[in-house]
N, C-alpha and C positions, 0 to 999 in steps of 0.2 A: 878744590878748585872745579873739579868736573862737576860737582853738585851746583856749585853756583853757577857756573855756565848753562849747565841745563835749564836751571829754573828761570834764567834770563831768556833762554830760547822760549821756554814755555809762555812766559810773559808776553813775549813778542808776537808769538803765533795767536795768543789769546786776543790781543789786541786788535792784529789784523782781522779776526773773525768778526769781530764786534763792528770794526769800521765796513768791512764788506757787508755785513747783516744790515747796517744803516744807510748804506747806498742802495742796497735793494729794496729797501724798504722805501727810501725816497723816489727811486725812479720805478717804483712798482714791480719789481722782477721776484720770480719764484727761485727755488733752489736750482733747476736748470738753467736760469738765465733768461727764461721766458716771460714774457709780461703776464701778470697774474690776470687771469679772467675774472673780473669782479664786476659789480654793478656800479656805473658812474654816479655818483653824488651830486644831485642838483641844489644842494645847499649853497648859498653863496657864502655863507659864513664858515665853511670848511675849508680850513686854509691849504688842505691837501687835495681838493676837488678841483676839477677843470672850470668850474662856474663861480670860482672864488672872486669875490668883490671887494676890494680892500676898505672903499668907504664906508660899507655896511656894516663891515667887521669892525672898524674902529667905532662907529656910531654905538654897535651893540656892545663893545666892551665898556665904554664912556658910560653907558646907560646902566649897565648893571653891576661894573666894578667901583670899588672905591678908589682913591688915589694912591694908598700903599698898594694894593693889588695890581694896579695898573702899574707901577713901577716893577713889582716883582714881576708881573708877565712881560714887561720889555726886557729886565736883566735876563731872563730864562731864554727869551728868544733871541738877544744878542749873543749868547754862551752859545746856543744851537747852530747859529748862523758861522760863529768863528771855528765850531767843531768842523762842522761842515766843510768850511774851506780849507782847514788843517786837514781834513782827512783827504779830501780832493788832490791837494798838493802832496800827501804822501804817497797816494796810489800813482800819482804821474811819476814821481821820483822814483818808486819802487819798479815801474813798469817802463823806466827810461830806455833800456836796453832792447827790450822786445820792440818798443815803437821803431828805433834805430835799425833793428833787424828786418822789421817788417817794410821797412823803406826800402832796404838794400834788396830784399826778396822782390819787390814790385819794380825795382829798376832793371834787376835781371831778367825777370819776366819780360820785359818789354822787349830785350834784345833776342830772347831765345824765341818769341814768338815772331819776330821780323824773318829769322832764319826759316821758321818753319813756312812761312808764308810763302819763301823763294822755293822751298822743296816740294810743297804741295802744286805750285805752278809749273814746276817741272813735270812732276809725275800726271798732272792733267794733260800736258803735251804729249807725254809718251803713250798713254792711254789713247789717245786721239790718234795717233800714228799706227798704234796696233790695230785698231778697229778700222782703219783705212785699209792696210794691208790684209786682213782677213776677209774684207769684203771683195775686194780684187780675186783672192785666190777662190773664193766662193764662186764668183761670177766665171771664172777660167774652167772649174771642174764640173760646172752644172749639167752640162751635157755628158759627161762620162761616167755619172754617179749611179745609175739605173742600170749602165752596162755592168759596172764593177760589183754591184750588190746580185746581180743576176749569175756573174762568174763564179761568184763566193760560194751562192747555193748550189751551182753544179760541182764545184770541188768538194763539197761538204758530203754530197750524194755520193761521188766517186769514193771517196775515203770510205764511206760506210758500207758500198758494196765491196770493196776491196777487202775489208774486214770480214764480210760474209764469205766470200770465195776462199780466204786464206783460212778460215774459221776450222774446218777438219784438221788441216795440216797444224795448226796452231794446238788444237785439243790433242792430236797424237802426241805432239813435242812435250805437252804439261804432263800426258800420261806416263812417257818414259822418263820424265825428270821426277815423277812424282808430286809433282805440282799440282795436288787436287784442287785445293783453294781458288788457285789462278784458273784452272779448268772450268770450274763451276760458275765462277763470276762471269767468265767470257761467254760461257754458254747462256746463262741468263740474261745478258745484254741482248743477244741474238735471238732468244728464244719466241719474242712475241712477233718480230719481224717476219722470221721463217713461217710460223704459224700463219700470218696474215697474208703472206704470198705464196702459200703452199700449192696453189692451183697452178703455180707456173712451173714447167719441167724442171728449169735450172736450179729453182728455189727448192723444189721437192727434192732433187737430189742431195743438195746439200744439207736439208734436214735430216734425209734419211742416214747420211753419213754419221751427223751429229748425233744423231739417238743410238746408233751403233756404238760410238766411241763412248758415249756417257753410259750405256748400259754397262760397256766393260768397266768403266770407271768405279760405278755404283757397286759392281760385282767385288772388285778389289776392294773397297771401303767396307764392304760386309765382311769380307773374309778377314780384313785387318782387324774389325771390330769383334769377330768371334774369337781370333786368336788371343785377344787380350795381353799381347805381350808389350805393348807400346806404355808409354807415362800416361800420366791422367791428363794432361794437356794434349798430347796428340788423340786420345780418346775422345776428349770433348770436341776437338775440331772434327774428329771422324762423324760424330753424331750430328754435329750442325751441318755438315755438309750433305749427310743423308736427309736430313729434314728438307734441306732446301732441293734435293732431288725428289722430293714428295713420296719417301717412305713412310710407312704406317707409324705415327706417333707412339700409338699403345705398344706396338711391336717393339719400337725402340727402345720404351722405357723398361718393358719386361727385360730386354737383352742386356741395358745397361746395369739393372739391379741384379740381374744373375750374375754378371761379370764382377760386381763389387760384392755380391756375398761369398763368391768362392774365396776372394782374398781375405774377408772378414771371418769366413770360416776358420780358415788357416790361423788366424790370430787367437780366436777362441780355442783351437784345439791346442795351440801353444800355452794357454792359461791353464787348460784342463790337465795338461800335464804335470803342471806344477802342484796338483791336488791329489794326493792319495786316494786310491778308490775307497778304501774303508777307514779312511783318517778319522771320520768323526765316531764311528762305533769304538775303533781302538783307543782313541783319548778319552772317551768315556769309561770304556773298562778299565784303563790304567788308573783314572781317577777314583773309580770304587775300589779299585785293589789297592791302592795306597791312601785310603783314606785318613789314616791315622798318622801318615808320614807327613801330609800336607799341613801347613799353619801350625807347626809347632810352636809354643812361646818363645824358643829362641831365635826364631827366624825374624829377621828385619821386616819382611813382607806379610801380609795376611795371607798368603797364597800357597806358601810351602815350596815344595820342589816343582820345577816344571816339568812337562810331560815329557818323558824320555822319546816318544814318537813325534818329535818335531818334523814340520815340512823343511823341505830343502832351502826355500827362501823364506824370509819373514815376510808379514803382513805389509809391511811399507814397500817392499820392492815389487810384492805380487800387484799390488794396486798400481804402481808406477808404471809396471810393465803393460798392465791394462789399458790404463790412460795414454800412455805413449804409444801404443801399438794401435789397440782397438777403438778407443775413442776418437783418437787423433784421425785414423782413417776414416772413421763413420762420419765424422764433421767435414772431412774433405770430401767424401761421397754426396753428402747432403749438399754442399756448395755448388760441387759441379752439377750435380742433378739440378738444381734450384736454377741455376745459370742458364741450362739446356733446354728445360722443359717447362719451368715455372716463371722465372723472372726474363726470359728471353722475348724481346719485343715480336709480336705475332703479326705478320703482314697479309694481306691478299686472303686466299682460301683458308690458310690456317688461323686466321683471326676467328673463323666462325665455327671450328671444330671446339673450341672449350678445353683446349690442351691443358690449361694449367690445372684446372680442378681435377681433370682425371689423373694427371701426373702427382699432383698433391696426396691423393688417397692411396695411391700405390706407395709413395714414399712413407706415409704415416705407418701403414701395414708393414713395410720392409723394416722401418726404424724400431717399430713395437716389438717385431719377433726376435731380431737380432739382440735388442736390449734384453728382453727377457732371459736369453740364454746366458747373457753378460752376467745378468744382476744374479742369476742361480748360482754361476761359478762364484762370485764375490760372497755370498751368502756362506757356501760351503766352506770357503777359505776362512772366513770370521768365525764360524762354528768351531774350527780347529784352534783357535786362540782360546785354550781352557787357563792356560796359567796368567794369573791377573798380578803378577809381580810387578810390570813395569806397563802403566797403562797408557804411556805418552806417545807410543809407538801405535798402537792401535788408534788414537784419537788424530794423530798425525795423518794416517791413513786415510780414515774416514773423511777428515777436512779435505784432503787431496782428492778424493774420490767425488765428494760433494760440489767441489769448485769446478773441476773438469766437466763435470754434467751440466753445469749452467751455460757451457757454450751451446750445447744442443738446445737449450730453452731458448737462446737468443736467435739460433738458426730456425727452429721449427716452434714458434711461441704457442702452437695448440698441441705441442706434443704431452705425454703423459709422462715421458722418460725421468725428467727431473723429479715430479712428485714420488714416483717409486724410489728413486735414488734416494730422496729424503725419508721416506719409509724405511728403507733398509737402514738409513742410518740411527732411526728411531728404534727400531728392532734391536739393533746391535748395541745401542745405549742401554736399554731394559735389560738385555740379556746379560750385560755386563754387571748391571746392577744386582741382578740375581747370583750371579757367579759372587760378586763381593758378599752378598748376604750367606751363602754356602760357605764361603771361605771363614767369614766371623764366626758362625755357628760350630765350625770345625775348629777353629781357634779355641773357642770357648770350652767346646767339650774336651779337647787335648789339654787345655789347661787345668780342668777339673782333673783328668786323669792323672796330671803332674801333681797336683795338690793331694789326691789320694794317696800317692805313691810318699810323698813326703809325711804325710800324717800316719802311713803304714811303717816307714822305716824306724822312728824310734822303737818300735814294737820288737825288733829282732835282739836288742839287748838292752838289757839295764843293770849294769855293775857286774856282769857275767851271769845272770840269772836270766830267764826265758820269761818274756810276759806275754801272756795270750788273752786278745780281746779285752772288752770292758772299759770304762773311762778311766780306768786308772792309767792306761797307756799315755795319757796326755801329762803324765808328771814328769816324763823322761825329758820333754823340751817345752815347756809352756808357753817360753817367750816366741815359740815359732808362729803361734797362732796369728797373732797381729801381724806379725810378717809375711805368712802367707796371704793374710786379707788384703793387706797393702799392695803386695805384688800382683795379686790376681785383679784387683781394682786398676792399679794403675796399668798393667799390661792390657787390659781389655779397653780402657780409655784411649791409651795411646794407639791400639789397633784401629779403634773407631777413627780418630783422626787421620789415622794414614789412609784410610778408605775414603774419606769424605775427600781428602787431598786429591786423591788419584779420580774419584769421579768428579771432581770440580773441573777437570781439565775439560769435559765435555761442553762446559760452559763459559770458558775463557774467551776474552774478548776478539783473539785473533784468530778464533775458529770460526769459520765461514757460516756453518750451520747453527752456531749458538745464538743467532738473532733470530731464529725461527720462533714462532709463537708457542710451540710446545716446549722447547728448551728452557723457554723464560718463564714457564707456568707450570704447566702438568709434569714435566720431569722433574722439576725442584720440589714440587709440592707433593704429588704421587709417587713419582720414581724415587727420589732419594730420601724424602722425611719418612713417608708412609711404607713404602716397599723396603726399604733398607732398614733405615734407623729405628723406626716404630717396630717393624717385625723382629728386629735383633733385639730388642728390649722385651717384648713381648716371649719372644723364645727363652731369653734369660729367663724370665719369670715361670714359664711353663716349665722349662726342662728342669728348674730348681724344685716345682711343685711334685714333678713325677718323683723324686726322691722319698716322698711321703706315702707313696703309693705301694712302698714294696712290703710284701708279707713277710709273715713269722713273728714270732715273738720276740726277736731282737730286731725287728726292723730288717730284715734281711742282711745284705752284705755292705749297706751303706754306714761308714764311720760315723758315730755321733758327732764327732768334731767337725765333719765335712757338713752335717745339718745345721751347727751351730755357726759355722763360718758363712754358708749359703744366706742365712737368715739375716746376719748382720749385713752382708753385701746387698740385699734385696731392700732391707731398711735403709742404708745408706743411698742407695739408687732411689728410695722415696722422698727422701730428704732433700737430696741436693743434686744427684747425677744425673737424672733424668731431665732435670729443669736445664742444666748446663749443656747437656749434649743437644738438647732440641733448641735451645738458644744458639748453641755455636751453628748448628746447621741452618737455621734460619737467617742468621747473620752471613754468613759464609754462601748461600746460595739465593740469598735475597727472596725468599720464600714468601708468595703473595696469597694470602689465605682467600683466593677467590672461591674454592671448592672446599666442601669440608673436609676437616683434616682431625686426626685424632688430637683432643685437647691434654695438656699435660697434667691435669687434675686426674684424669682417667687412667693414665698409665702408672700414675703416682698409686692411684687405687690399687691397680693391679699388683704392683711391685709392694705394697705394704700388706694385702691380703697373701701374698705367697711368702713374705717374711713371718706373717702370724701363723701360717700353717706350718711353716719349717720349725719355728721354734715351738709349737704345739706338739710336733712329731718328735723333736728332739727331748722335749720333757717326758713324752710316753715311750721313748725309747729307754732313756736313762732309769725312768722309774720302772720299766719291765727288768732290767737286767738286775737292779737291786732286788726287785721282788720276787725274781727267778732264785736267787740266792736264798731269800728269807723261806720261800716256799719249801725249796729243798730242804732246808734246814729243821723246817717244821715236819715234813711229811716222812723225812728218813729217821725220824727219833722215836724210840718207845718211850711216850712220856708217862706214860702208867708205871713202868717198872725202873725208871732212872734213879740214878743213886743220888744223894743229898749235894745240891752245888756247893762247891768250892770255889769256881770262879768264872768269870764271865764267857761266854762261848766264844770261840774265834769268829765265827760268821758275822756276829755284833760288831768285833772289832772292824772286820773288813768292810762291813757297811759305813761304818764311821769313816774309815780310811778312804773309800769310794767317794762319799758325800764330800768329805774334804777336798778329793781330789776334782771332783765336777764344780764345786764352789769356786775353786781357783780357775779351772777352765773357763767358765762362765764369766769370771770377773775380769778376764782378757779383753774380752770383747763387748761388755755391756755394763752398764753404769750401776751402781750399787743399789740405788731405790729405796724406799721409804719403808723404816720399820715402826711398829709400836714401842711405845716404852717398855722396857724389860724391868722386870721386878729385880729386888737385890738378890734373892734367894733363887732364882731361876733353876738353877742345876740341881737344888735339892728340894723344889716344889712337888715332884711327884713322889718323893718319899712320906712327905708330910701328908700328901693325900691319901695314899695307899695305908698309912698307919693312923689315919686320923679316927677318932671314936665313930663317926658317921660312918665310914668305910667298913669298920669293925663291926659294927652293927648290922651293915647290909650283908657282910659274909656271915654272921652269925645266926642269924635268919635262916640261911640255907644250912648251916651244920647240924642244926637240931632237927629232926624228923618230923617233930611235932609243930613245925613253925607256921604260925597263923597266917602270914602272908607270903605269897611266893616271890621268890628272887627276881625272876620274869618280870612281875608288875612292877617292882621297885626300880628296874632298870629302865622298863619303857617310861616311867613317869619321869625319871630323870633325863632322856632323851627329849622329852615335849619341852623341857625348859631349856634345852642346850641349842646352840645356834647351828642351823644346818651347813654341812661341809660340802660342798660339790667339787668331787675328786677330779673331774677330767675337765674341769672349764678352762678356758683360753687364759693364757698368762699373758702379762705386762712386759713390756721391752726393758727389764732390768732383772738383776742378779737375784734379789730378793724372791721375785716373784718365780722365776724359774726354779729357784731351789724349792718354795713352799710347793710348787706343783709336784716335783720328783718325789718330796719327802709325802705329802699325801698319797700318793700312789703306792709308795713303799709300805707304810704303814698300814694303808687299807686292806693290802695284800696280806700283810701280816696278821691283821685283825681277821679276815676271812679264813685264813689257814687254820686260825687258831681254833674258830668255830666249827670246824670239821673234826677236831681232835678230842681224844678224852684223856684227862689228865690224873696222875696220882699227887699226892703231897708233894714230894719233891720236884714232879714236873711243874706245880704251880709254882713253886718256890724260885725254879730256874727261871721262870716266865718273868716272876718280880724282878729278879736280878738282872736280866737282859733289858727288860723296859727300863730299869733305873738307869743303866749304862747307856742306852739310846738317851735318854732324856737329859744326861749330864752334857752331851754333845751336840746334840741337833736342834735344841731350841735357839742357838745362835744362828741358824743358817735362814730361820724362816721369818715371814713379815709379822706373825702373831704367835707368841709362844705360847697361847692357850690351846691353839690346834694342836700341837704336838702333845700338850697336856691331856687334852680330851680324847685323842685317838690312844694314846698310850693307856688312860683310864680303861678306854673301852675294851684294849687287849687283855689287861689284868681281869676286869670284870667278867669277860666271856670266859677266860680260864678258869677263873674261881667258879662260873658256873658251870663249866663242864668237867669240875675236878671231883672224884669221887671221895677224896679226903681232904677237904679244903683246910689247911692249917698254913696261914700265911708265915712267912718268915720276919724276923724282928728286924725293925729298921735299921737299927744299929748293925747288925750283922750283915745287911745288903750293904750298907755303906763301906764295911770295912772290905768286902769281897772286890766291890767295884774300885774302890781306891787301892787295892792291890794289882788290880788291872787283869 
């Protein structure tokens, strides 16, 4: 129902608009109801024009149209006429009530106008009577007007004279009541008159009395100003009165500022009492002595323990006191001073002395001097904030400090105080970043210390037996290496996130100084990204590389497992961690790289270089440990007079055990790597080589004194066709490459030691047994078994060359001895 009613109402309104439009068109009206301004048509055949001629129009239609067209034209015109008549009737019916209301209104207006005409006639009569009465009064008083004006002037003069004669008494009364402002105002009113008529004795006496009284009043005002025991409002009133008494403005400025300085210096002394005399040096000494205690991995914050010599109040309370006492008092002094000497309207002679410019210069110097002392105290207090556990307190204090200084900038637009305050905030933020960097570095070094302790702990006992040094120590708890790596990496990453969250408080939206250009750009890019994050990553890489610089055959005191763990840590940093940390920093601080920053690729290259150096050093250290055992086993034995070999020497078993242990250790952190295809008889290949006819022939030539060819020549010819082996080449980041490097160093050392010894028959046979035993186990650790074959072949060949009675042992005997173990 509602929708049908709405539809009918819409149709009615649409029809009305069409009717009104046709009527406007018929009467030539525009949208505002005014006649449209258009050119009149002179065509007599234009039915809508003013010069329309029906006869001409009809004759034209008869000439141009056929009968059917005439009939259609007539039908159309009849319809239009009827439609217009119908619309006209509808318009009259719709506005019938308006017509009735208009008729009533016109009738009522006629009655109202009749009453108004009567009232206007009455008013006109009254005005005429008033005018006549006023004229009669003016005529009656015309003669006395001049006399009244004269008497009024005499009365005014007498009142002035009475004021002058009573002025000394009035001034004394004001002086007794301490109504200094009223006395000065009264004297200012009479000063010009007394000066003008000072040649008259009576006026001269009044002037002298007034001067004496005003001198006494000025003296009391000066004493009151010097005492300074009054409120700021009374002091301002005192200065204003002294200026009105023609006191020197420059002297008053100095006295006002001197009085204000005494009060402000008392506030500064109160702040100075909150700062210990040697707090900064004591705090730094504490930090140096407790460096190992700060930032341990078990702490929840990167800062470790707070400094024991903490101030009496925290930084926020100190800044609040400074703002509420010193800064508020300074702003009040500035406001009072400006109202008195700068913004106060100068009249008369004071306007020509240019007092505001002089007073403004003194105020600027006064504010700069006291603000410098205040800033010095604030910076000393900020330097005492060494503990970086909770950064929010310092940020809130700096925010409050910065906000309150903005009041000074509004009072003194040209002052450098706000900019100096902003510089203090910037220096504090940069110093905080440095402290966080030191805390991260300390945390990292302490974490490495804990890792070293964890690596050394299993060495204390292993099944009741003591384990001393060497790579075998990792056998005790091999699963600890991945756990240590994961714990170290996650703790460092969490610590970096915690530090970034703390530093991010400096750029929070509710902090007043965060909208400064420095904190939007340079602080985020150079301060946080470069000075904190990038510097810490480089510190990790650099400190890790330093472990490779330790001297000694065994690599100093650095555990080999630590070298392996750090190499994996640096490699993980290169692959993912560095990119993640820098991306997190850029997103959290909205770093805009307007200034040159360290690219991710550069840091990744440094981390990879550190990982490569650590891994190479690990291979060298482990190789030297095994080499040391082999060297001592060769140097401490009499190879010429030794007995016939019946078993494998114990040192060879230890070499295999240590190599196996190293393989397990490296496999915990690195992938397997790629090996070449192994032959089916890899463990027996050395035997076949040593007992082959070619080798026998090679040895036989050296057995016979009259051998036509030197065995040295045969060995050198054999080396020409062998692939060159680089012993100390860089290893790849996989287990096979690492083990290959360690075994190359070990066997090369074994070879060089053999070349320096002389062997008997049984010495050569012992070397054969040892080499076969090594071949049985070492081939499975290297990437190419031919490398082991070649080095062991060189060892046996060198021992045969250095043998006095070279008689090799049978292959079957060697196998029996090695299998018996």
